[in-house]
LUMFI-392341 format. One record per residue (C-alpha): chain; x, y, z; residue in one letter; residue number from 1. Coordinates in steps of 0.001 Angstrom, whole numbers, plus 500000, padded with zeros to 6 digits. Last residue first. Example, Ala and Ser with C-alpha at 12.3 -4.5 7.8 and 13.67 -1.06 7.14 Angstrom:
residues 2
PT c     c1     c2     c3 r   k
PT A 513670 498940 507140 S   2
PT A 512300 495500 507800 A   1
***
This chain:
residues 483
PT c     c1     c2     c3 r   k
PT A 416122 899501 741426 P 483
PT A 416861 899427 737535 N 482
PT A 413919 899405 735117 E 481
PT A 413904 898206 731695 G 480
PT A 412024 894997 732609 I 479
PT A 410995 895062 736236 V 478
PT A 412825 892829 738329 T 477
PT A 412294 889992 740697 H 476
PT A 415371 887691 741584 A 475
PT A 415604 883929 741341 T 474
PT A 418221 881223 742064 N 473
PT A 418432 877483 741461 V 472
PT A 415970 876869 738683 P 471
PT A 416350 873407 736856 T 470
PT A 417443 873424 733164 G 469
PT A 419814 870727 732885 D 468
PT A 422939 872760 733401 P 467
PT A 421607 874785 736445 S 466
PT A 419500 877543 735622 L 465
PT A 419604 881159 736974 L 464
PT A 416306 882987 737003 V 463
PT A 415327 886738 736427 I 462
PT A 411739 887210 737054 V 461
PT A 409527 889693 735507 A 460
PT A 407197 892745 735990 A 459
PT A 406422 894600 733067 N 458
PT A 407573 898035 732641 G 457
PT A 409225 897679 729095 I 456
PT A 407401 894418 727630 E 455
PT A 406163 896084 724614 R 454
PT A 409487 896807 723627 D 453
PT A 409541 893058 722440 D 452
PT A 413085 891331 722102 G 451
PT A 414548 891458 725666 V 450
PT A 418356 891061 725570 P 449
PT A 419998 889184 728140 L 448
PT A 423631 889784 728869 S 447
PT A 425604 887419 730987 V 446
PT A 428173 887552 733645 T 445
PT A 429742 884949 736049 G 444
PT A 433220 885597 734778 D 443
PT A 433066 882114 732867 S 442
PT A 430257 883381 730913 G 441
PT A 426686 882529 731902 I 440
PT A 424866 880579 729166 E 439
PT A 421567 882242 727706 R 438
PT A 418008 881113 727946 A 437
PT A 416125 880844 724888 Q 436
PT A 412845 882364 723875 G 435
PT A 414367 884184 720823 G 434
PT A 414834 887263 722430 E 433
PT A 414423 887042 726197 V 432
PT A 411078 887144 727704 K 431
PT A 410937 883652 728581 S 430
PT A 407241 881974 729493 S 429
PT A 407833 879066 727469 K 428
PT A 410721 878039 730093 A 427
PT A 408145 877800 732825 D 426
PT A 409451 877220 736096 A 425
PT A 410092 880920 737079 P 424
PT A 406730 882289 735769 R 423
PT A 407161 885315 733445 G 422
PT A 410636 884722 732742 R 421
PT A 413885 886350 731952 I 420
PT A 416687 883660 731707 D 419
PT A 420196 882647 732850 A 418
PT A 422487 879632 732106 K 417
PT A 424751 877102 733850 M 416
PT A 427050 875021 731949 G 415
PT A 430136 875387 733843 P 414
PT A 429247 876128 737692 A 413
PT A 428474 879463 738835 V 412
PT A 429186 880516 742564 N 411
PT A 428161 883974 742294 Q 410
PT A 426286 885797 739363 A 409
PT A 426571 889053 737561 S 408
PT A 423511 890086 735170 I 407
PT A 423165 892443 732388 R 406
PT A 419546 893265 731269 C 405
PT A 419144 894480 727787 R 404
PT A 416045 896535 726817 L 403
PT A 417121 899953 727905 G 402
PT A 420418 899299 729828 V 401
PT A 419257 897262 732689 W 400
PT A 421502 896249 735741 K 399
PT A 421334 893366 737787 V 398
PT A 423969 892348 740350 A 397
PT A 424605 889136 742538 A 396
PT A 422385 886555 741505 I 395
PT A 423075 883338 743227 K 394
PT A 424776 880091 742924 A 393
PT A 424649 878139 746025 Q 392
PT A 427925 876611 747040 G 391
PT A 429968 874223 745054 T 390
PT A 428091 871110 745851 S 389
PT A 429213 867879 743960 A 388
PT A 427667 866003 741010 V 387
PT A 430227 863135 740586 G 386
PT A 427522 860538 741258 A 385
PT A 423922 861711 740469 R 384
PT A 421550 862627 743177 V 383
PT A 418009 863535 742036 T 382
PT A 415415 864910 744336 L 381
PT A 411525 864959 743497 R 380
PT A 409407 867144 745724 P 379
PT A 405902 867199 746157 V 378
PT A 402766 869828 745791 V 377
PT A 399972 867711 746697 I 376
PT A 399778 867813 750548 E 375
PT A 401339 871356 751430 Q 374
PT A 399815 872803 748272 V 373
PT A 396218 872041 749882 S 372
PT A 393676 869508 748629 L 371
PT A 393401 866420 750760 G 370
PT A 394756 863288 752014 G 369
PT A 396997 864531 754997 H 368
PT A 396752 864586 758507 V 367
PT A 398796 865726 761654 Y 366
PT A 396947 867446 764476 E 365
PT A 393820 865575 764553 L 364
PT A 391336 866472 767251 G 363
PT A 388041 865723 765054 A 362
PT A 387597 863674 762129 R 361
PT A 386382 865081 758589 F 360
PT A 389417 867648 758897 C 359
PT A 389306 871315 757564 G 358
PT A 392236 873254 756082 A 357
PT A 390048 874882 753231 G 356
PT A 386894 872788 752502 P 355
PT A 387088 869180 753684 P 354
PT A 388171 866703 750567 T 353
PT A 385717 864552 748440 A 352
PT A 386964 861837 746380 I 351
PT A 384889 860919 743147 T 350
PT A 385380 857498 741733 V 349
PT A 384953 857390 737689 E 348
PT A 388583 858828 737326 P 347
PT A 389976 855400 738672 N 346
PT A 393718 855266 739711 W 345
PT A 394091 859083 740485 H 344
PT A 390575 859312 742096 W 343
PT A 388713 862367 740688 P 342
PT A 388409 865546 742530 M 341
PT A 385906 866861 744775 T 340
PT A 385208 870278 747027 P 339
PT A 382294 869710 749205 L 338
PT A 378899 870498 747980 E 337
PT A 378158 866681 748059 T 336
PT A 375988 863823 746159 A 335
PT A 375606 860314 746730 G 334
PT A 374346 857506 744732 T 333
PT A 377884 856672 743311 T 332
PT A 378831 856849 746661 K 331
PT A 381681 859601 747440 V 330
PT A 385097 858452 748629 A 329
PT A 386332 860651 751394 A 328
PT A 389629 862705 752143 C 327
PT A 391152 864676 754571 R 326
PT A 390869 862714 757935 G 325
PT A 390018 859234 756189 W 324
PT A 386421 858252 754922 R 323
PT A 385569 855357 752688 N 322
PT A 381924 854911 751440 E 321
PT A 380692 858408 751508 V 320
PT A 377206 860055 751396 V 319
PT A 375258 858134 753939 F 318
PT A 378208 858559 756385 H 317
PT A 377173 862491 756593 S 316
PT A 380308 864730 756801 L 315
PT A 380834 867303 759733 N 314
PT A 384077 869358 759217 V 313
PT A 386267 869604 762341 K 312
PT A 388677 872402 762395 P 311
PT A 392440 870920 762287 L 310
PT A 394258 869805 765661 G 309
PT A 395525 871996 768594 G 308
PT A 398522 872624 766938 P 307
PT A 398359 872321 763125 V 306
PT A 400506 869752 760805 L 305
PT A 399123 869474 757310 L 304
PT A 400762 866867 755124 W 303
PT A 403029 866068 751961 G 302
PT A 402437 863177 749824 H 301
PT A 403584 859874 748174 D 300
PT A 407599 860735 747928 T 299
PT A 410537 860003 745567 V 298
PT A 414341 860563 746238 V 297
PT A 416333 859422 743224 M 296
PT A 419853 858100 743705 V 295
PT A 421981 857879 740615 E 294
PT A 425324 856153 739684 R 293
PT A 425310 853868 742571 W 292
PT A 429005 853202 743802 G 291
PT A 428609 852354 747575 A 290
PT A 429608 855980 748382 D 289
PT A 426336 857233 746696 C 288
PT A 424197 854744 748496 L 287
PT A 425990 855504 751897 E 286
PT A 425494 859228 751193 Q 285
PT A 421899 858777 750413 I 284
PT A 421313 856857 753763 R 283
PT A 423194 859633 755632 S 282
PT A 420860 862283 754208 A 281
PT A 417753 860253 755367 I 280
PT A 419267 859786 758765 D 279
PT A 420043 863502 759116 K 278
PT A 416645 864399 757811 L 277
PT A 414710 862383 760528 E 276
PT A 417340 864010 762952 Q 275
PT A 416176 867423 762201 E 274
PT A 412569 866399 761849 F 273
PT A 412041 864959 765361 T 272
PT A 411088 868465 767275 K 271
PT A 408376 868920 764763 A 270
PT A 406854 865542 765820 T 269
PT A 405528 866676 768966 K 268
PT A 402707 868343 766903 V 267
PT A 401102 865213 766306 G 266
PT A 403216 862009 767868 E 265
PT A 401670 858837 766340 N 264
PT A 400631 860190 762854 H 263
PT A 403320 862296 762241 G 262
PT A 405885 859828 763762 R 261
PT A 404424 857441 761018 S 260
PT A 405025 859848 758171 D 259
PT A 408327 861200 759015 L 258
PT A 409906 857504 759594 A 257
PT A 412672 857415 757303 G 256
PT A 414029 855187 754338 V 255
PT A 412866 852984 751593 E 254
PT A 414650 851240 749058 A 253
PT A 414208 850261 745218 W 252
PT A 417173 849081 743188 A 251
PT A 418507 848587 739696 R 250
PT A 421638 846604 738779 G 249
PT A 425361 847773 738657 A 248
PT A 425307 849178 742167 P 247
PT A 424791 845603 743546 D 246
PT A 423171 845906 746965 G 245
PT A 423798 848771 749258 C 244
PT A 422199 847017 752436 D 243
PT A 421667 849542 755388 R 242
PT A 418101 848366 756297 G 241
PT A 416465 846528 753246 Q 240
PT A 417147 847046 749705 L 239
PT A 414574 845850 747521 N 238
PT A 416604 844616 744214 Q 237
PT A 414687 845244 741190 I 236
PT A 415099 842030 738936 G 235
PT A 411473 842306 737812 Q 234
PT A 409988 839128 739646 E 233
PT A 411719 840466 742588 K 232
PT A 410126 843813 742470 L 231
PT A 407019 842349 741818 F 230
PT A 406940 840084 745041 I 229
PT A 407907 843171 746900 H 228
PT A 404699 844945 745691 F 227
PT A 402668 841910 746260 R 226
PT A 403701 841914 749979 D 225
PT A 403034 845721 750213 S 224
PT A 399568 845243 748885 T 223
PT A 397859 846360 745469 W 222
PT A 394528 844628 745325 R 221
PT A 394276 841741 743098 Q 220
PT A 392606 842226 739637 G 219
PT A 395067 839623 738355 T 218
PT A 396667 841443 735137 A 217
PT A 395744 844924 736196 T 216
PT A 397109 844580 739543 I 215
PT A 394382 846741 741683 N 214
PT A 394707 850442 743138 P 213
PT A 394576 851181 746798 A 212
PT A 392193 853982 748058 F 211
PT A 392170 852413 751711 E 210
PT A 389914 849425 750934 E 209
PT A 386498 850610 749422 E 208
PT A 388175 852898 746850 P 207
PT A 386860 850884 743860 G 206
PT A 388897 849554 740959 G 205
PT A 391670 851708 739384 G 204
PT A 394812 850175 737503 T 203
PT A 398214 849064 737996 L 202
PT A 400937 847476 735860 V 201
PT A 402534 850598 734744 A 200
PT A 402650 851891 738570 A 199
PT A 404794 849212 739453 M 198
PT A 407996 851017 739409 P 197
PT A 406622 853203 742204 S 196
PT A 405682 856919 741994 V 195
PT A 402145 856008 741484 A 194
PT A 402021 853240 743969 T 193
PT A 403264 855376 746871 K 192
PT A 400639 858124 746127 G 191
PT A 397519 856225 746193 T 190
PT A 398246 853684 748987 P 189
PT A 400232 856348 750950 T 188
PT A 397233 859037 751015 V 187
PT A 397357 862277 749056 T 186
PT A 393857 861448 747300 P 185
PT A 395164 862319 744530 F 184
PT A 398478 861533 743102 A 183
PT A 401005 864077 744081 A 182
PT A 401512 867019 741787 W 181
PT A 405224 867279 740905 D 180
PT A 408386 869277 742105 W 179
PT A 411932 869099 741104 E 178
PT A 415090 869290 743205 V 177
PT A 418575 868457 741843 Q 176
PT A 420707 867194 744619 P 175
PT A 424362 868616 745170 Q 174
PT A 426451 866346 747379 I 173
PT A 429500 867361 748903 G 172
PT A 428638 866080 752079 M 171
PT A 428165 869448 753725 P 170
PT A 425534 870048 751198 K 169
PT A 423577 867081 751854 L 168
PT A 421754 868405 755122 Q 167
PT A 420809 871728 753037 Q 166
PT A 419232 869381 750387 A 165
PT A 417250 867684 753324 L 164
PT A 416027 871071 754533 R 163
PT A 414783 871927 750954 H 162
PT A 413083 868401 751023 A 161
PT A 411615 869234 754624 L 160
PT A 410008 872410 753098 D 159
PT A 408583 870268 750180 F 158
PT A 406986 867754 752468 R 157
PT A 408558 864262 752512 L 156
PT A 405752 862192 753804 G 155
PT A 406958 858647 753107 D 154
PT A 410634 858577 751892 V 153
PT A 411076 856384 748812 F 152
PT A 414511 855811 747164 L 151
PT A 414544 854772 743387 L 150
PT A 417930 853447 743278 V 149
PT A 419536 853813 739866 Q 148
PT A 422784 851936 738307 G 147
PT A 420757 850472 735735 A 146
PT A 417258 851925 735585 T 145
PT A 414436 852172 737923 A 144
PT A 411240 853597 736199 E 143
PT A 409773 856698 738309 T 142
PT A 407129 857599 735520 P 141
PT A 407782 861072 733924 F 140
PT A 406990 864207 735706 L 139
PT A 403356 865941 735234 R 138
PT A 401081 864380 738047 P 137
PT A 397595 865552 737536 K 136
PT A 396505 868889 739055 L 135
PT A 395767 870524 735654 S 134
PT A 393142 867691 735042 A 133
PT A 390901 869225 737873 P 132
PT A 390386 872251 735976 A 131
PT A 387387 874654 737506 Q 130
PT A 386929 872552 741122 A 129
PT A 390864 872078 741067 A 128
PT A 391167 875976 740589 F 127
PT A 388640 876553 743589 R 126
PT A 390451 874019 745805 Q 125
PT A 393572 875887 745391 L 124
PT A 392284 879161 746724 N 123
PT A 390439 876925 749440 R 122
PT A 393950 875798 750598 A 121
PT A 395587 879173 750709 S 120
PT A 392550 880479 752745 E 119
PT A 392814 877524 755340 D 118
PT A 396487 877590 755485 L 117
PT A 396722 881264 756048 W 116
PT A 393717 881158 759034 P 115
PT A 395950 878062 760697 L 114
PT A 399369 879673 760523 Y 113
PT A 399045 883046 762874 L 112
PT A 396897 881598 765685 A 111
PT A 397990 878233 765502 R 110
PT A 401636 879156 765857 V 109
PT A 400908 881476 768686 A 108
PT A 399247 878751 770714 T 107
PT A 401893 876035 769868 A 106
PT A 404453 878534 770881 L 105
PT A 402619 879035 774382 A 104
PT A 402481 875322 774624 E 103
PT A 405845 874411 773903 D 102
PT A 407253 876977 776210 T 101
PT A 405326 875642 779324 E 100
PT A 405880 871934 778218 P  99
PT A 409607 873005 778366 T  98
PT A 412503 873009 775597 N  97
PT A 410475 875130 772925 G  96
PT A 412080 875551 769614 A  95
PT A 410680 872859 767539 A  94
PT A 407231 874438 767333 L  93
PT A 408711 877823 766062 A  92
PT A 410807 875676 763313 A  91
PT A 407840 873835 762040 M  90
PT A 406050 877257 761560 A  89
PT A 408812 879092 759833 A  88
PT A 409216 875855 757477 A  87
PT A 405710 876114 756532 D  86
PT A 406038 879917 755562 T  85
PT A 409150 879088 753599 E  84
PT A 407293 876746 751663 W  83
PT A 405482 879612 749721 G  82
PT A 408864 880685 748383 S  81
PT A 409542 879241 745073 Q  80
PT A 407850 875822 745297 V  79
PT A 404648 877491 746681 Y  78
PT A 404573 880253 744034 H  77
PT A 405263 877569 741363 E  76
PT A 402303 875627 742894 A  75
PT A 399680 878323 742912 M  74
PT A 401029 879556 739104 G  73
PT A 400015 876033 738079 L  72
PT A 396671 876143 739974 A  71
PT A 395717 879009 738387 D  70
PT A 395924 882774 738322 A  69
PT A 397637 882786 741680 A  68
PT A 397193 882958 745384 A  67
PT A 398815 881802 748557 L  66
PT A 397488 883652 751233 A  65
PT A 398300 887270 752620 K  64
PT A 399680 888107 756074 Q  63
PT A 400982 885003 756938 T  62
PT A 404484 885706 755833 Q  61
PT A 404970 888610 758198 T  60
PT A 403646 886596 761239 A  59
PT A 405654 883466 759960 L  58
PT A 408759 885713 760211 L  57
PT A 408068 886991 763509 S  56
PT A 407319 883485 764713 L  55
PT A 410715 882252 763580 H  54
PT A 412817 884805 765142 E  53
PT A 410634 884718 768098 L  52
PT A 411543 881116 768573 A  51
PT A 415027 881982 769516 V  50
PT A 413896 884413 772055 A  49
PT A 411677 881678 773303 L  48
PT A 414244 879410 773671 P  47
PT A 416880 881500 775519 A  46
PT A 418540 879214 778222 R  45
PT A 419965 876797 775560 G  44
PT A 423754 877507 776413 V  43
PT A 424629 879399 773460 E  42
PT A 421422 881195 773607 R  41
PT A 422047 882468 777244 W  40
PT A 425481 883871 776065 I  39
PT A 423495 886705 774499 W  38
PT A 423006 887334 770777 K  37
PT A 419687 885722 770593 R  36
PT A 418513 888197 773264 R  35
PT A 418606 891001 770865 C  34
PT A 415279 889772 769533 G  33
PT A 413694 890969 772632 H  32
PT A 412067 894239 772086 L  31
PT A 411648 894105 768329 R  30
PT A 410715 890553 768382 E  29
PT A 408052 890945 770868 L  28
PT A 406545 893724 768964 E  27
PT A 406402 891721 765768 L  26
PT A 404950 888668 767570 S  25
PT A 402315 890927 769346 L  24
PT A 401221 892670 766187 A  23
PT A 400816 889288 764136 L  22
PT A 399262 887451 767455 F  21
PT A 396464 889766 767414 V  20
PT A 395699 889851 763816 A  19
PT A 395747 886235 763485 A  18
PT A 393314 886156 766772 C  17
PT A 391018 888344 764517 A  16
PT A 391545 886272 761492 N  15
PT A 390670 883111 763259 L  14
PT A 387500 884621 765077 C  13
PT A 386235 885956 761455 F  12
PT A 386601 882395 760078 A  11
PT A 384896 880642 762924 S  10
PT A 381980 883142 762609 S   9
PT A 381012 885940 765130 W   8
PT A 377542 885616 766748 G   7
PT A 378870 883885 769635 P   6
PT A 381084 886580 770820 F   5
PT A 382800 885644 773921 F   4
PT A 382884 881737 773432 Q   3
PT A 383883 882664 769839 R   2
PT A 387086 884165 771064 M   1
***
């Protein structure tokens, strides 16, 4: 569009294209959504009708960028529902079955998705500039314990983690899904080391060689070979291939090729996600069946995937020492107006990232290393022996009587609780009298009293909690008001 209107800014052109494709996608869905009920879908002859379901969802969800009052709020927004936008984009890209349909879908996804990615990333980058410490990893370190396998999956983005959980359910496996900030920059040498058992013996040096830390005792740079030596010295089994080892001990294992396929195949990798996730789920089941008490799935970073490549951002080589697509180490004598964050392993090292969804290298469709919720909000899945899936617990009915909220829930397991919160994942934001979640009865009901009458009319979130306190289902409400 800019070639016809050279005075228009790139952002304006992106938003103008998005508006056009929004209207077009919704109208096409209205006209042709019915085709998904025809026999042609069953025989694989209606790829665009299938894709329209995802495109119309993408069009609706990208009308408003992710935003919140702070970085934590943005992460929680993304964890609760924002990831569904990424999932819709990936599903649309995977729906084509010819070069022609692939090209058409890529054009539509780029027009709808890129402006949303860009604005959402800029919102997070503003919070990072104001309070970089608020984006530090917050979960406990991953130290392998007896009976536990740490299963590393490179590039397991949050939307794919949800798809993985769905893959596990038919196997009778119910994972606990948590989230954390990835170590920054969001590249493997920084992120993988931070979630490994070796993290406690590493420290930051300089970022000259791919943002990898040093071994504190020797000053040597971390490498895969040195990591494997460390595992052997610590008595941690390094499970290769389909080896299940001794479930009475401790273990580290790796599975999947999500990240390598993304770098090698670009947008085409969207078609491979389903099989990759099946392979990961199969490996988890294999380890559980072998007798391991717990399998904890950890990852290093997420990523951005945009058909046609991310917008190029220029960066002078006089300012930086080491540059990847979405991150660059700033020289001690350099200065930049780009968004920056300290390096996870050495806060004295400043790492720059392109504004929004930009990229320091041209033509990259799949890239990571920077500051966006897709790259830096990462999942952690825990599977424990004997914890089977019983169907997704969900809120069935809500009724307010004054300041008391009566809730009915379905598929509730023993020990599950309910709470009313300002922020779904923050127990401290509870509105319930006493600030404590209440256990759901055997009949699936619970009554939650709100202790402060000043809360009447305020928006809140009803949260179902697993026995260990993890949110499993939410519903928005207004305190004291029935819909």
